[in-house]
C-alpha positions in Angstrom: 0.0 0.0 0.0 1.4 3.4 -1.0 1.6 6.3 1.3 -1.1 8.1 -0.6 -3.5 5.2 -0.5 -2.8 4.7 3.2 -3.6 8.3 4.0 -6.7 8.1 1.8 -7.8 4.9 3.7 -7.1 6.7 7.1 -9.1 9.7 5.9 -12.0 7.5 4.9 -12.0 5.7 8.2 -11.9 9.0 10.1 -14.9 10.2 8.1 -16.8 7.0 8.7 -16.1 7.2 12.4 -17.1 10.9 12.6 -20.5 9.9 11.1 -20.9 7.0 13.5 -20.1 9.2 16.4 -22.7 11.8 15.2 -25.4 9.1 15.0 -24.7 8.4 18.7 -24.8 12.2 19.5 -21.0 12.2 20.1 -18.2 14.1 18.3 -14.8 12.9 17.2 -11.9 15.3 17.7 -8.3 15.0 16.3 -5.4 16.3 18.3 -4.0 19.6 17.1 -0.5 18.5 17.9 1.7 19.3 14.9 5.0 17.8 16.0 5.2 14.2 14.8 7.3 13.4 17.8 4.6 14.6 20.2 2.7 12.1 22.3 -0.7 13.2 21.1 0.2 13.6 17.4 -2.3 11.9 15.1 -4.5 10.7 18.0 -8.2 11.3 18.8 -10.7 11.8 21.5 -14.5 11.3 21.7 -16.7 13.9 23.4 -20.3 13.7 24.5 -23.1 16.0 23.4 -22.4 18.2 26.5 -18.7 18.5 25.6 -17.4 16.0 28.2 -14.4 14.0 27.1 -15.4 10.4 27.1 -12.0 8.8 26.0 -9.0 9.5 28.2 -5.6 8.0 28.8 -4.4 6.8 32.2 -1.5 9.3 32.1 -3.9 12.2 32.1 -3.9 13.1 28.4 -7.2 13.6 26.8 -6.0 12.6 23.3 -4.1 9.4 22.7 -6.6 7.0 21.1 -6.0 5.6 17.6 -8.8 5.3 15.0 -9.0 1.6 15.6 -9.5 2.1 19.4 -12.2 4.8 18.7 -13.9 2.4 16.3 -14.0 -0.2 19.1 -15.4 2.3 21.6 -18.1 3.4 19.2 -19.1 -0.1 18.1 -19.4 -1.1 21.8 -22.2 1.4 22.1 -21.3 2.4 25.7 -21.3 6.1 26.2 -19.5 6.2 29.5 -16.0 7.5 30.1 -13.4 5.0 28.9 -9.7 5.1 30.0 -6.9 3.7 27.9 -4.0 2.4 30.0 -0.7 3.8 29.0 2.3 1.8 30.2 4.9 3.8 32.1 7.7 5.2 30.1 11.1 3.6 30.3 14.1 5.9 31.0 17.0 4.7 28.9 19.3 7.4 30.0 20.3 5.9 33.3 
């Protein structure tokens, strides 16, 4: 798969998930992080109709969910707060 077709496939999945979220009165938001090395770069969050963040990470970040994880959350149909467990970072400098 070429880079162009991969990005097109990701765009199509994101669009499909936005529509699925809207049908459940939810919204899908993409992180505004622009640095590819940033922890939230290219990740997503789901918000309820009242603006409450429904998908969180255990390390306190709001964003951090992949499209595949968002798809699982939306297909489960539960609208409660879900937390993704992030393993602790390993310090390789010591």
